[in-house]
N, C-alpha and C positions, 0 to 999 in steps of 0.2 A: 327322646329318640323320634326322628321324623317318620311320618307315615310313608310307606312304600306301596306304590301302585304298579300295575302291569301296563306297559305301553299298549294301547289299543291296536296298534298295527303289527308289532312283532312279538309282543309278550315279554319283553325285557323288563326287569325291575327298574322303576324310576322313583327316586326319592322326591317326595312332595315338599320341596323347600323353595324359597325365593331364588336360590341359585340355579334351580332347574328351569332354564329358559323356555323349554318347549313342553313343559308338563301339560297334560298327562303323557305326552309323547317323549321318547328318549332322545330324539334328534330332529333336526330340520327335515331330514329325508323322510322320516316316518310321518311327520306332520303334513308334508306335501303329498305324500302317498295317500293319506286319508282325505285330504282336500280334493285330490283328483278323483277318488272314488265317489265322493259326493257329487262332483261336477258331472261325472259319467252316469249318474243316477243308479249306482250300484247299491246304495242304501235307500231304505224307505222308512218313513215314520209310520208306526203301526196305527191301525184304525180300520174302520169298515169302509170299503169302497162301495159307493152307491151306483147301482145300475141305472141306465137310462140317462135322460137329459138332466141338467142342473135346474134348479128352481127358476133361474132367469130364463132358460130356454123353454120351460114349461108354461110360462106366462103367455096367455093368448095375446096376440097383437093384431088388433083390427086395423083396417085401413082408416087413416085419419082424414076426415073430410069436414073442414070447418063450416061448410055451407049447408 
């Protein structure tokens, strides 16, 4: 018996088989909806946000004078 997962977009049951073209999504529409949400930055990957400047910005840059 194939594994059944829930579509991440609508929650519909999806059979995890090679015939399920859009797995883990149930349809092209749900797949595109999810892609659009990523493009609109509605999803975020967990982690700690660092406050302040990045390490590149924190590096002091003196004036370069070769003479």
